[in-house]
DRENBA-432713 format. One record per residue (C-alpha): residue number from 0; residue in one letter; x, y, z. Coordinates in nm, 3 decimals. Layout:
<atoms>
<atom n="NUM" res="A" xx="X" yy="Y" zz="Z"/>
...
</atoms>
This chain:
<atoms>
<atom n="0" res="M" xx="-0.842" yy="-0.909" zz="1.644"/>
<atom n="1" res="A" xx="-0.589" yy="-1.153" zz="1.500"/>
<atom n="2" res="T" xx="-0.219" yy="-1.070" zz="1.490"/>
<atom n="3" res="T" xx="0.080" yy="-1.169" zz="1.279"/>
<atom n="4" res="A" xx="0.169" yy="-1.440" zz="1.531"/>
<atom n="5" res="D" xx="-0.180" yy="-1.591" zz="1.497"/>
<atom n="6" res="Y" xx="-0.128" yy="-1.634" zz="1.121"/>
<atom n="7" res="R" xx="0.221" yy="-1.780" zz="1.181"/>
<atom n="8" res="L" xx="0.368" yy="-1.558" zz="0.911"/>
<atom n="9" res="G" xx="0.724" yy="-1.536" zz="1.037"/>
<atom n="10" res="E" xx="0.973" yy="-1.371" zz="1.269"/>
<atom n="11" res="F" xx="0.862" yy="-1.009" zz="1.223"/>
<atom n="12" res="T" xx="0.543" yy="-0.844" zz="1.347"/>
<atom n="13" res="F" xx="0.540" yy="-0.593" zz="1.061"/>
<atom n="14" res="P" xx="0.649" yy="-0.677" zz="0.707"/>
<atom n="15" res="R" xx="0.936" yy="-0.554" zz="0.493"/>
<atom n="16" res="G" xx="0.838" yy="-0.342" zz="0.196"/>
<atom n="17" res="W" xx="0.723" yy="-0.014" zz="0.047"/>
<atom n="18" res="F" xx="0.401" yy="0.114" zz="0.205"/>
<atom n="19" res="M" xx="0.184" yy="0.417" zz="0.148"/>
<atom n="20" res="V" xx="0.185" yy="0.643" zz="0.454"/>
<atom n="21" res="A" xx="0.007" yy="0.954" zz="0.320"/>
<atom n="22" res="R" xx="-0.140" yy="1.122" zz="0.018"/>
<atom n="23" res="A" xx="0.121" yy="1.353" zz="-0.130"/>
<atom n="24" res="S" xx="-0.117" yy="1.649" zz="-0.110"/>
<atom n="25" res="D" xx="-0.152" yy="1.599" zz="0.266"/>
<atom n="26" res="V" xx="0.222" yy="1.641" zz="0.339"/>
<atom n="27" res="T" xx="0.312" yy="2.006" zz="0.400"/>
<atom n="28" res="G" xx="0.582" yy="2.213" zz="0.563"/>
<atom n="29" res="A" xx="0.410" yy="2.165" zz="0.899"/>
<atom n="30" res="P" xx="0.512" yy="1.853" zz="1.095"/>
<atom n="31" res="T" xx="0.228" yy="1.600" zz="1.115"/>
<atom n="32" res="A" xx="0.192" yy="1.303" zz="1.347"/>
<atom n="33" res="L" xx="0.145" yy="0.957" zz="1.196"/>
<atom n="34" res="R" xx="0.096" yy="0.614" zz="1.345"/>
<atom n="35" res="M" xx="0.220" yy="0.328" zz="1.124"/>
<atom n="36" res="F" xx="0.396" yy="-0.006" zz="1.185"/>
<atom n="37" res="G" xx="0.300" yy="0.020" zz="1.552"/>
<atom n="38" res="R" xx="0.516" yy="0.333" zz="1.591"/>
<atom n="39" res="D" xx="0.457" yy="0.704" zz="1.634"/>
<atom n="40" res="L" xx="0.610" yy="0.897" zz="1.343"/>
<atom n="41" res="V" xx="0.640" yy="1.253" zz="1.220"/>
<atom n="42" res="I" xx="0.617" yy="1.351" zz="0.853"/>
<atom n="43" res="Y" xx="0.681" yy="1.685" zz="0.683"/>
<atom n="44" res="R" xx="0.790" yy="1.840" zz="0.355"/>
<atom n="45" res="G" xx="1.130" yy="2.010" zz="0.378"/>
<atom n="46" res="G" xx="1.236" yy="2.332" zz="0.214"/>
<atom n="47" res="S" xx="1.365" yy="2.145" zz="-0.091"/>
<atom n="48" res="G" xx="1.028" yy="1.975" zz="-0.135"/>
<atom n="49" res="R" xx="1.165" yy="1.648" zz="0.000"/>
<atom n="50" res="V" xx="0.931" yy="1.438" zz="0.215"/>
<atom n="51" res="V" xx="1.091" yy="1.337" zz="0.546"/>
<atom n="52" res="L" xx="0.962" yy="1.061" zz="0.775"/>
<atom n="53" res="L" xx="1.115" yy="1.007" zz="1.119"/>
<atom n="54" res="D" xx="1.039" yy="0.839" zz="1.448"/>
<atom n="55" res="A" xx="0.844" yy="1.092" zz="1.648"/>
<atom n="56" res="Y" xx="1.008" yy="1.114" zz="1.990"/>
<atom n="57" res="C" xx="1.312" yy="1.332" zz="2.054"/>
<atom n="58" res="P" xx="1.584" yy="1.120" zz="2.224"/>
<atom n="59" res="H" xx="1.657" yy="1.410" zz="2.463"/>
<atom n="60" res="M" xx="1.336" yy="1.404" zz="2.670"/>
<atom n="61" res="Q" xx="1.091" yy="1.218" zz="2.444"/>
<atom n="62" res="A" xx="0.894" yy="1.520" zz="2.319"/>
<atom n="63" res="H" xx="0.684" yy="1.446" zz="2.012"/>
<atom n="64" res="L" xx="0.829" yy="1.635" zz="1.716"/>
<atom n="65" res="A" xx="0.482" yy="1.711" zz="1.580"/>
<atom n="66" res="A" xx="0.353" yy="1.855" zz="1.908"/>
<atom n="67" res="E" xx="0.191" yy="2.195" zz="1.884"/>
<atom n="68" res="Q" xx="0.407" yy="2.493" zz="1.973"/>
<atom n="69" res="T" xx="0.227" yy="2.821" zz="2.035"/>
<atom n="70" res="S" xx="0.527" yy="3.050" zz="2.076"/>
<atom n="71" res="G" xx="0.675" yy="3.254" zz="1.794"/>
<atom n="72" res="A" xx="0.944" yy="2.990" zz="1.757"/>
<atom n="73" res="A" xx="0.685" yy="2.761" zz="1.596"/>
<atom n="74" res="A" xx="0.751" yy="2.928" zz="1.261"/>
<atom n="75" res="Q" xx="1.110" yy="2.802" zz="1.276"/>
<atom n="76" res="R" xx="1.027" yy="2.433" zz="1.324"/>
<atom n="77" res="I" xx="1.134" yy="2.333" zz="0.972"/>
<atom n="78" res="E" xx="1.477" yy="2.458" zz="0.861"/>
<atom n="79" res="G" xx="1.567" yy="2.343" zz="0.514"/>
<atom n="80" res="D" xx="1.498" yy="1.970" zz="0.526"/>
<atom n="81" res="S" xx="1.557" yy="1.952" zz="0.903"/>
<atom n="82" res="I" xx="1.316" yy="1.973" zz="1.195"/>
<atom n="83" res="R" xx="1.353" yy="2.124" zz="1.541"/>
<atom n="84" res="C" xx="1.206" yy="1.967" zz="1.852"/>
<atom n="85" res="P" xx="0.935" yy="2.193" zz="2.001"/>
<atom n="86" res="Y" xx="1.064" yy="2.136" zz="2.356"/>
<atom n="87" res="H" xx="1.434" yy="2.238" zz="2.350"/>
<atom n="88" res="S" xx="1.495" yy="2.312" zz="1.978"/>
<atom n="89" res="W" xx="1.732" yy="2.025" zz="1.910"/>
<atom n="90" res="R" xx="1.752" yy="2.000" zz="1.532"/>
<atom n="91" res="F" xx="1.739" yy="1.672" zz="1.340"/>
<atom n="92" res="G" xx="1.831" yy="1.628" zz="0.976"/>
<atom n="93" res="P" xx="1.640" yy="1.413" zz="0.727"/>
<atom n="94" res="D" xx="1.879" yy="1.128" zz="0.811"/>
<atom n="95" res="G" xx="1.753" yy="1.143" zz="1.170"/>
<atom n="96" res="R" xx="2.079" yy="1.266" zz="1.322"/>
<atom n="97" res="C" xx="2.085" yy="1.567" zz="1.553"/>
<atom n="98" res="D" xx="2.302" yy="1.834" zz="1.392"/>
<atom n="99" res="H" xx="2.246" yy="2.133" zz="1.621"/>
<atom n="100" res="I" xx="2.170" yy="2.202" zz="1.987"/>
<atom n="101" res="P" xx="2.128" yy="2.578" zz="2.037"/>
<atom n="102" res="Y" xx="2.261" yy="2.593" zz="2.392"/>
<atom n="103" res="F" xx="2.547" yy="2.341" zz="2.368"/>
<atom n="104" res="D" xx="2.878" yy="2.383" zz="2.182"/>
<atom n="105" res="G" xx="3.031" yy="2.043" zz="2.261"/>
<atom n="106" res="P" xx="3.015" yy="1.728" zz="2.052"/>
<atom n="107" res="I" xx="2.663" yy="1.604" zz="1.992"/>
<atom n="108" res="P" xx="2.603" yy="1.267" zz="2.164"/>
<atom n="109" res="P" xx="2.596" yy="0.975" zz="1.918"/>
<atom n="110" res="A" xx="2.265" yy="0.864" zz="2.069"/>
<atom n="111" res="A" xx="2.104" yy="1.191" zz="1.960"/>
<atom n="112" res="K" xx="1.943" yy="1.041" zz="1.654"/>
<atom n="113" res="L" xx="1.608" yy="0.920" zz="1.528"/>
<atom n="114" res="R" xx="1.518" yy="0.637" zz="1.299"/>
<atom n="115" res="A" xx="1.469" yy="0.778" zz="0.950"/>
<atom n="116" res="Y" xx="1.255" yy="0.597" zz="0.693"/>
<atom n="117" res="P" xx="1.337" yy="0.619" zz="0.321"/>
<atom n="118" res="A" xx="1.043" yy="0.798" zz="0.160"/>
<atom n="119" res="Q" xx="0.950" yy="0.840" zz="-0.205"/>
<atom n="120" res="E" xx="0.672" yy="1.038" zz="-0.366"/>
<atom n="121" res="A" xx="0.507" yy="0.864" zz="-0.661"/>
<atom n="122" res="F" xx="0.172" yy="0.888" zz="-0.843"/>
<atom n="123" res="G" xx="0.016" yy="1.109" zz="-0.580"/>
<atom n="124" res="C" xx="0.128" yy="0.899" zz="-0.283"/>
<atom n="125" res="V" xx="0.406" yy="0.906" zz="-0.028"/>
<atom n="126" res="F" xx="0.562" yy="0.565" zz="0.025"/>
<atom n="127" res="A" xx="0.795" yy="0.466" zz="0.307"/>
<atom n="128" res="W" xx="1.036" yy="0.175" zz="0.313"/>
<atom n="129" res="H" xx="0.989" yy="-0.033" zz="0.627"/>
<atom n="130" res="D" xx="1.238" yy="-0.307" zz="0.714"/>
<atom n="131" res="P" xx="1.259" yy="-0.473" zz="1.057"/>
<atom n="132" res="E" xx="1.624" yy="-0.552" zz="0.977"/>
<atom n="133" res="G" xx="1.704" yy="-0.190" zz="0.891"/>
<atom n="134" res="G" xx="1.820" yy="-0.269" zz="0.538"/>
<atom n="135" res="E" xx="1.787" yy="-0.062" zz="0.223"/>
<atom n="136" res="A" xx="1.507" yy="-0.124" zz="-0.024"/>
<atom n="137" res="D" xx="1.560" yy="-0.443" zz="-0.221"/>
<atom n="138" res="Y" xx="1.292" yy="-0.376" zz="-0.483"/>
<atom n="139" res="D" xx="1.151" yy="-0.069" zz="-0.659"/>
<atom n="140" res="L" xx="0.811" yy="0.091" zz="-0.643"/>
<atom n="141" res="P" xx="0.581" yy="-0.015" zz="-0.927"/>
<atom n="142" res="A" xx="0.568" yy="0.202" zz="-1.237"/>
<atom n="143" res="L" xx="0.245" yy="0.387" zz="-1.313"/>
<atom n="144" res="P" xx="0.309" yy="0.577" zz="-1.639"/>
<atom n="145" res="E" xx="-0.062" yy="0.658" zz="-1.674"/>
<atom n="146" res="W" xx="-0.030" yy="0.910" zz="-1.390"/>
<atom n="147" res="A" xx="0.177" yy="1.151" zz="-1.603"/>
<atom n="148" res="D" xx="0.006" yy="1.069" zz="-1.936"/>
<atom n="149" res="P" xx="-0.214" yy="1.364" zz="-2.048"/>
<atom n="150" res="Q" xx="-0.470" yy="1.121" zz="-2.187"/>
<atom n="151" res="W" xx="-0.533" yy="0.974" zz="-1.842"/>
<atom n="152" res="I" xx="-0.745" yy="1.142" zz="-1.575"/>
<atom n="153" res="H" xx="-0.682" yy="1.096" zz="-1.206"/>
<atom n="154" res="G" xx="-0.827" yy="1.247" zz="-0.893"/>
<atom n="155" res="E" xx="-0.755" yy="1.246" zz="-0.521"/>
<atom n="156" res="Y" xx="-0.720" yy="0.918" zz="-0.338"/>
<atom n="157" res="D" xx="-0.993" yy="0.807" zz="-0.101"/>
<atom n="158" res="D" xx="-0.858" yy="0.775" zz="0.253"/>
<atom n="159" res="L" xx="-1.076" yy="0.489" zz="0.371"/>
<atom n="160" res="G" xx="-0.947" yy="0.489" zz="0.727"/>
<atom n="161" res="T" xx="-0.866" yy="0.176" zz="0.921"/>
<atom n="162" res="L" xx="-0.998" yy="-0.178" zz="0.925"/>
<atom n="163" res="P" xx="-0.975" yy="-0.393" zz="1.239"/>
<atom n="164" res="V" xx="-0.824" yy="-0.676" zz="1.038"/>
<atom n="165" res="H" xx="-0.474" yy="-0.804" zz="0.969"/>
<atom n="166" res="P" xx="-0.355" yy="-0.730" zz="0.612"/>
<atom n="167" res="Q" xx="-0.340" yy="-1.106" zz="0.553"/>
<atom n="168" res="E" xx="-0.718" yy="-1.099" zz="0.512"/>
<atom n="169" res="I" xx="-0.687" yy="-0.831" zz="0.243"/>
<atom n="170" res="L" xx="-0.410" yy="-1.018" zz="0.060"/>
<atom n="171" res="D" xx="-0.632" yy="-1.327" zz="0.039"/>
<atom n="172" res="N" xx="-0.848" yy="-1.139" zz="-0.216"/>
<atom n="173" res="L" xx="-0.569" yy="-1.169" zz="-0.473"/>
<atom n="174" res="V" xx="-0.643" yy="-1.539" zz="-0.528"/>
<atom n="175" res="D" xx="-1.003" yy="-1.562" zz="-0.406"/>
<atom n="176" res="T" xx="-1.161" yy="-1.684" zz="-0.729"/>
<atom n="177" res="R" xx="-1.503" yy="-1.763" zz="-0.591"/>
<atom n="178" res="H" xx="-1.596" yy="-1.438" zz="-0.416"/>
<atom n="179" res="F" xx="-1.637" yy="-1.241" zz="-0.740"/>
<atom n="180" res="G" xx="-1.991" yy="-1.362" zz="-0.808"/>
<atom n="181" res="P" xx="-2.147" yy="-1.329" zz="-0.461"/>
<atom n="182" res="I" xx="-1.970" yy="-1.004" zz="-0.367"/>
<atom n="183" res="H" xx="-1.917" yy="-0.817" zz="-0.696"/>
<atom n="184" res="G" xx="-2.176" yy="-0.965" zz="-0.930"/>
<atom n="185" res="Q" xx="-1.903" yy="-1.067" zz="-1.173"/>
<atom n="186" res="K" xx="-1.932" yy="-1.371" zz="-1.398"/>
<atom n="187" res="L" xx="-1.574" yy="-1.484" zz="-1.447"/>
<atom n="188" res="A" xx="-1.470" yy="-1.630" zz="-1.781"/>
<atom n="189" res="Y" xx="-1.113" yy="-1.706" zz="-1.670"/>
<atom n="190" res="F" xx="-0.885" yy="-1.669" zz="-1.369"/>
<atom n="191" res="D" xx="-0.521" yy="-1.745" zz="-1.290"/>
<atom n="192" res="S" xx="-0.273" yy="-1.655" zz="-1.017"/>
<atom n="193" res="V" xx="0.092" yy="-1.584" zz="-1.097"/>
<atom n="194" res="F" xx="0.379" yy="-1.528" zz="-0.852"/>
<atom n="195" res="E" xx="0.724" yy="-1.407" zz="-0.946"/>
<atom n="196" res="G" xx="0.956" yy="-1.280" zz="-0.674"/>
<atom n="197" res="V" xx="0.792" yy="-0.988" zz="-0.495"/>
<atom n="198" res="I" xx="0.512" yy="-0.969" zz="-0.755"/>
<atom n="199" res="G" xx="0.181" yy="-1.142" zz="-0.690"/>
<atom n="200" res="R" xx="-0.057" yy="-1.122" zz="-0.988"/>
<atom n="201" res="Q" xx="-0.420" yy="-1.199" zz="-1.064"/>
<atom n="202" res="L" xx="-0.532" yy="-1.234" zz="-1.426"/>
<atom n="203" res="S" xx="-0.908" yy="-1.249" zz="-1.470"/>
<atom n="204" res="G" xx="-1.185" yy="-1.158" zz="-1.708"/>
<atom n="205" res="G" xx="-1.561" yy="-1.160" zz="-1.735"/>
<atom n="206" res="G" xx="-1.875" yy="-0.954" zz="-1.709"/>
<atom n="207" res="H" xx="-1.932" yy="-0.708" zz="-1.426"/>
<atom n="208" res="E" xx="-2.263" yy="-0.574" zz="-1.296"/>
<atom n="209" res="T" xx="-2.144" yy="-0.212" zz="-1.262"/>
<atom n="210" res="M" xx="-1.838" yy="-0.172" zz="-1.487"/>
<atom n="211" res="T" xx="-1.954" yy="-0.331" zz="-1.816"/>
<atom n="212" res="S" xx="-2.266" yy="-0.344" zz="-2.029"/>
<atom n="213" res="E" xx="-2.476" yy="-0.660" zz="-2.026"/>
<atom n="214" res="D" xx="-2.255" yy="-0.843" zz="-2.277"/>
<atom n="215" res="G" xx="-1.931" yy="-0.659" zz="-2.203"/>
<atom n="216" res="V" xx="-1.612" yy="-0.824" zz="-2.084"/>
<atom n="217" res="L" xx="-1.372" yy="-0.669" zz="-1.836"/>
<atom n="218" res="D" xx="-1.015" yy="-0.800" zz="-1.854"/>
<atom n="219" res="V" xx="-0.816" yy="-0.738" zz="-1.536"/>
<atom n="220" res="D" xx="-0.444" yy="-0.752" zz="-1.464"/>
<atom n="221" res="A" xx="-0.412" yy="-0.688" zz="-1.091"/>
<atom n="222" res="F" xx="-0.077" yy="-0.720" zz="-0.920"/>
<atom n="223" res="Y" xx="0.087" yy="-0.656" zz="-0.586"/>
<atom n="224" res="T" xx="0.438" yy="-0.516" zz="-0.579"/>
<atom n="225" res="G" xx="0.541" yy="-0.624" zz="-0.233"/>
<atom n="226" res="P" xx="0.287" yy="-0.668" zz="0.045"/>
<atom n="227" res="G" xx="0.100" yy="-0.336" zz="0.035"/>
<atom n="228" res="I" xx="0.062" yy="-0.183" zz="-0.314"/>
<atom n="229" res="L" xx="-0.198" yy="-0.317" zz="-0.559"/>
<atom n="230" res="I" xx="-0.236" yy="-0.183" zz="-0.912"/>
<atom n="231" res="A" xx="-0.519" yy="-0.321" zz="-1.123"/>
<atom n="232" res="R" xx="-0.547" yy="-0.242" zz="-1.493"/>
<atom n="233" res="Y" xx="-0.891" yy="-0.286" zz="-1.648"/>
<atom n="234" res="S" xx="-0.940" yy="-0.306" zz="-2.023"/>
<atom n="235" res="G" xx="-1.270" yy="-0.334" zz="-2.203"/>
<atom n="236" res="E" xx="-1.533" yy="-0.073" zz="-2.277"/>
<atom n="237" res="T" xx="-1.322" yy="0.189" zz="-2.097"/>
<atom n="238" res="D" xx="-0.961" yy="0.150" zz="-1.985"/>
<atom n="239" res="A" xx="-0.906" yy="0.218" zz="-1.616"/>
<atom n="240" res="V" xx="-0.643" yy="0.172" zz="-1.347"/>
<atom n="241" res="Q" xx="-0.729" yy="0.112" zz="-0.983"/>
<atom n="242" res="V" xx="-0.472" yy="0.174" zz="-0.710"/>
<atom n="243" res="I" xx="-0.527" yy="0.023" zz="-0.366"/>
<atom n="244" res="C" xx="-0.271" yy="0.067" zz="-0.091"/>
<atom n="245" res="H" xx="-0.288" yy="-0.079" zz="0.257"/>
<atom n="246" res="T" xx="-0.045" yy="-0.034" zz="0.543"/>
<atom n="247" res="P" xx="-0.030" yy="-0.200" zz="0.886"/>
<atom n="248" res="K" xx="-0.104" yy="0.066" zz="1.145"/>
<atom n="249" res="E" xx="-0.099" yy="-0.168" zz="1.443"/>
<atom n="250" res="D" xx="-0.059" yy="-0.544" zz="1.458"/>
<atom n="251" res="G" xx="-0.403" yy="-0.641" zz="1.330"/>
<atom n="252" res="V" xx="-0.519" yy="-0.291" zz="1.223"/>
<atom n="253" res="T" xx="-0.479" yy="-0.177" zz="0.861"/>
<atom n="254" res="Q" xx="-0.499" yy="0.165" zz="0.694"/>
<atom n="255" res="V" xx="-0.640" yy="0.167" zz="0.338"/>
<atom n="256" res="W" xx="-0.642" yy="0.410" zz="0.042"/>
<atom n="257" res="H" xx="-0.811" yy="0.382" zz="-0.299"/>
<atom n="258" res="G" xx="-0.785" yy="0.565" zz="-0.630"/>
<atom n="259" res="I" xx="-0.901" yy="0.537" zz="-0.994"/>
<atom n="260" res="L" xx="-0.756" yy="0.663" zz="-1.323"/>
<atom n="261" res="T" xx="-0.931" yy="0.641" zz="-1.661"/>
<atom n="262" res="R" xx="-0.822" yy="0.692" zz="-2.022"/>
<atom n="263" res="A" xx="-0.986" yy="0.995" zz="-2.184"/>
<atom n="264" res="Q" xx="-1.120" yy="0.993" zz="-2.537"/>
<atom n="265" res="D" xx="-1.000" yy="1.348" zz="-2.598"/>
<atom n="266" res="V" xx="-0.677" yy="1.536" zz="-2.522"/>
<atom n="267" res="P" xx="-0.714" yy="1.751" zz="-2.325"/>
<atom n="268" res="P" xx="-0.991" yy="1.553" zz="-2.154"/>
<atom n="269" res="S" xx="-1.342" yy="1.675" zz="-2.224"/>
<atom n="270" res="A" xx="-1.621" yy="1.721" zz="-1.972"/>
<atom n="271" res="R" xx="-1.755" yy="1.386" zz="-2.092"/>
<atom n="272" res="D" xx="-1.421" yy="1.222" zz="-2.010"/>
<atom n="273" res="V" xx="-1.419" yy="1.373" zz="-1.661"/>
<atom n="274" res="A" xx="-1.774" yy="1.253" zz="-1.604"/>
<atom n="275" res="M" xx="-1.674" yy="0.903" zz="-1.715"/>
<atom n="276" res="R" xx="-1.378" yy="0.907" zz="-1.476"/>
<atom n="277" res="D" xx="-1.606" yy="1.011" zz="-1.191"/>
<atom n="278" res="Q" xx="-1.850" yy="0.736" zz="-1.282"/>
<atom n="279" res="Y" xx="-1.575" yy="0.474" zz="-1.283"/>
<atom n="280" res="H" xx="-1.436" yy="0.607" zz="-0.957"/>
<atom n="281" res="G" xx="-1.776" yy="0.567" zz="-0.797"/>
<atom n="282" res="A" xx="-1.817" yy="0.216" zz="-0.938"/>
<atom n="283" res="G" xx="-1.467" yy="0.110" zz="-0.833"/>
<atom n="284" res="L" xx="-1.512" yy="0.246" zz="-0.484"/>
<atom n="285" res="A" xx="-1.852" yy="0.078" zz="-0.454"/>
<atom n="286" res="A" xx="-1.703" yy="-0.254" zz="-0.562"/>
<atom n="287" res="F" xx="-1.415" yy="-0.220" zz="-0.316"/>
<atom n="288" res="S" xx="-1.658" yy="-0.120" zz="-0.041"/>
<atom n="289" res="Q" xx="-1.832" yy="-0.454" zz="-0.090"/>
<atom n="290" res="D" xx="-1.509" yy="-0.621" zz="0.025"/>
<atom n="291" res="F" xx="-1.486" yy="-0.374" zz="0.315"/>
<atom n="292" res="V" xx="-1.822" yy="-0.487" zz="0.450"/>
<atom n="293" res="I" xx="-1.700" yy="-0.847" zz="0.465"/>
<atom n="294" res="W" xx="-1.355" yy="-0.768" zz="0.608"/>
<atom n="295" res="S" xx="-1.495" yy="-0.545" zz="0.884"/>
<atom n="296" res="T" xx="-1.742" yy="-0.808" zz="1.005"/>
<atom n="297" res="K" xx="-1.572" yy="-1.144" zz="0.942"/>
<atom n="298" res="G" xx="-1.374" yy="-1.348" zz="1.188"/>
<atom n="299" res="P" xx="-1.003" yy="-1.409" zz="1.125"/>
<atom n="300" res="A" xx="-0.944" yy="-1.692" zz="0.877"/>
<atom n="301" res="I" xx="-0.641" yy="-1.836" zz="1.053"/>
<atom n="302" res="N" xx="-0.693" yy="-2.173" zz="0.883"/>
<atom n="303" res="I" xx="-0.896" yy="-2.169" zz="0.561"/>
<atom n="304" res="L" xx="-1.120" yy="-2.469" zz="0.500"/>
<atom n="305" res="R" xx="-1.000" yy="-2.468" zz="0.141"/>
<atom n="306" res="L" xx="-1.178" yy="-2.663" zz="-0.132"/>
<atom n="307" res="P" xx="-0.999" yy="-2.777" zz="-0.451"/>
<atom n="308" res="T" xx="-1.221" yy="-2.537" zz="-0.647"/>
<atom n="309" res="D" xx="-1.131" yy="-2.238" zz="-0.430"/>
<atom n="310" res="G" xx="-0.846" yy="-2.013" zz="-0.536"/>
<atom n="311" res="P" xx="-0.488" yy="-2.105" zz="-0.434"/>
<atom n="312" res="F" xx="-0.494" yy="-1.946" zz="-0.090"/>
<atom n="313" res="H" xx="-0.211" yy="-2.171" zz="0.025"/>
<atom n="314" res="R" xx="0.012" yy="-2.033" zz="-0.252"/>
<atom n="315" res="S" xx="-0.056" yy="-1.665" zz="-0.180"/>
<atom n="316" res="R" xx="-0.007" yy="-1.711" zz="0.193"/>
<atom n="317" res="A" xx="0.324" yy="-1.885" zz="0.129"/>
<atom n="318" res="W" xx="0.426" yy="-1.596" zz="-0.100"/>
<atom n="319" res="Y" xx="0.325" yy="-1.338" zz="0.162"/>
<atom n="320" res="R" xx="0.551" yy="-1.495" zz="0.426"/>
<atom n="321" res="Q" xx="0.866" yy="-1.370" zz="0.251"/>
<atom n="322" res="F" xx="0.797" yy="-1.019" zz="0.383"/>
<atom n="323" res="Y" xx="0.770" yy="-1.131" zz="0.747"/>
<atom n="324" res="N" xx="1.101" yy="-1.316" zz="0.754"/>
<atom n="325" res="P" xx="1.466" yy="-1.215" zz="0.717"/>
<atom n="326" res="R" xx="1.547" yy="-1.123" zz="0.359"/>
<atom n="327" res="A" xx="1.804" yy="-1.403" zz="0.356"/>
<atom n="328" res="K" xx="1.508" yy="-1.643" zz="0.338"/>
<atom n="329" res="A" xx="1.324" yy="-1.454" zz="0.063"/>
<atom n="330" res="L" xx="1.456" yy="-1.648" zz="-0.238"/>
<atom n="331" res="E" xx="1.378" yy="-1.981" zz="-0.072"/>
<atom n="332" res="L" xx="1.022" yy="-1.871" zz="0.009"/>
<atom n="333" res="Q" xx="0.972" yy="-1.730" zz="-0.341"/>
<atom n="334" res="S" xx="1.093" yy="-2.053" zz="-0.502"/>
<atom n="335" res="R" xx="0.809" yy="-2.243" zz="-0.336"/>
<atom n="336" res="V" xx="0.540" yy="-2.044" zz="-0.518"/>
<atom n="337" res="N" xx="0.694" yy="-1.884" zz="-0.829"/>
<atom n="338" res="G" xx="0.490" yy="-1.972" zz="-1.136"/>
<atom n="339" res="V" xx="0.131" yy="-1.993" zz="-1.260"/>
<atom n="340" res="H" xx="-0.136" yy="-2.142" zz="-1.036"/>
<atom n="341" res="H" xx="-0.474" yy="-2.245" zz="-1.169"/>
<atom n="342" res="T" xx="-0.809" yy="-2.277" zz="-0.992"/>
<atom n="343" res="N" xx="-0.983" yy="-2.611" zz="-1.045"/>
<atom n="344" res="G" xx="-1.306" yy="-2.576" zz="-1.238"/>
<atom n="345" res="M" xx="-1.212" yy="-2.237" zz="-1.383"/>
<atom n="346" res="A" xx="-1.071" yy="-2.162" zz="-1.729"/>
<atom n="347" res="G" xx="-0.715" yy="-2.033" zz="-1.722"/>
<atom n="348" res="A" xx="-0.601" yy="-1.697" zz="-1.849"/>
<atom n="349" res="P" xx="-0.536" yy="-1.687" zz="-2.225"/>
<atom n="350" res="G" xx="-0.174" yy="-1.748" zz="-2.315"/>
<atom n="351" res="L" xx="-0.071" yy="-1.902" zz="-1.981"/>
<atom n="352" res="A" xx="0.035" yy="-2.265" zz="-1.960"/>
<atom n="353" res="D" xx="0.196" yy="-2.509" zz="-1.718"/>
<atom n="354" res="A" xx="-0.032" yy="-2.400" zz="-1.435"/>
<atom n="355" res="A" xx="-0.006" yy="-2.567" zz="-1.096"/>
<atom n="356" res="V" xx="-0.309" yy="-2.617" zz="-0.876"/>
</atoms>
């Protein structure tokens, strides 16, 4: 299992950015244990509906805040948006600070606090901001207006579990021009890679063995916002949006989720529209699973034996490094890759010019 240090990505083991940590439907008023970013966490939904994510261990005697509690006091674990430790009932607010100790009237020790992670709920997901430097978010979550549009149908996300691979291997797919034929049965007509700040984009089009008819063309605009959230918009015979989120669980182990939305022909959506959405969901998941088979069995590509006609792996890996280094270096790292990057031997995306190889 390769680690961040093996890929020589930067100073930090885990990257800076917004990451999915749970499906929104899975977060309830009961505290739940999570393991992300190499840390034990607790997540719950407070009385206001707010999602709270904290480090898991009480600073008093290191009890896990999501540990089971069989006494009658268990019903009082969540108070408003705060949580009580199951061991001695110290209460911690959503900012991570202890604000009440039931058997102590003196000043609460300053060290009685937990690390709190900014959390936002969006398009059926819960995202947490992770920053090794402890800074506030320096970019926004991507917009997904289709989620609230009555003409679009969405379902529950697939929790695909963990892969024993570093997320670098998953990111490589963004620019991997030549895997589409062997893995997905897609005959590409064009392909370009575009980087702009924290956005890494793939523009491609062509036939697809499962998502188009024999002569159909599927145009794809797939983009990462930061290192862990991919939204891919498909236009052609049926419009669809694919959402893929991956989050480092341990150094070299990655948690993955997948979802599909489709545009209905009727409002409200008809049974035919729902069936089409289910068909696309199955096809999208099958296509993504083809990548899973490779990722779960391949060795780590620490150094890619890159050909000129491969995709621009060197560009995407340079872009990815911005999230593993202090944010003070981000603009410098972005400046090295910002722009359009073409793949030799492949037609470029319509309307894009001045591509670099």
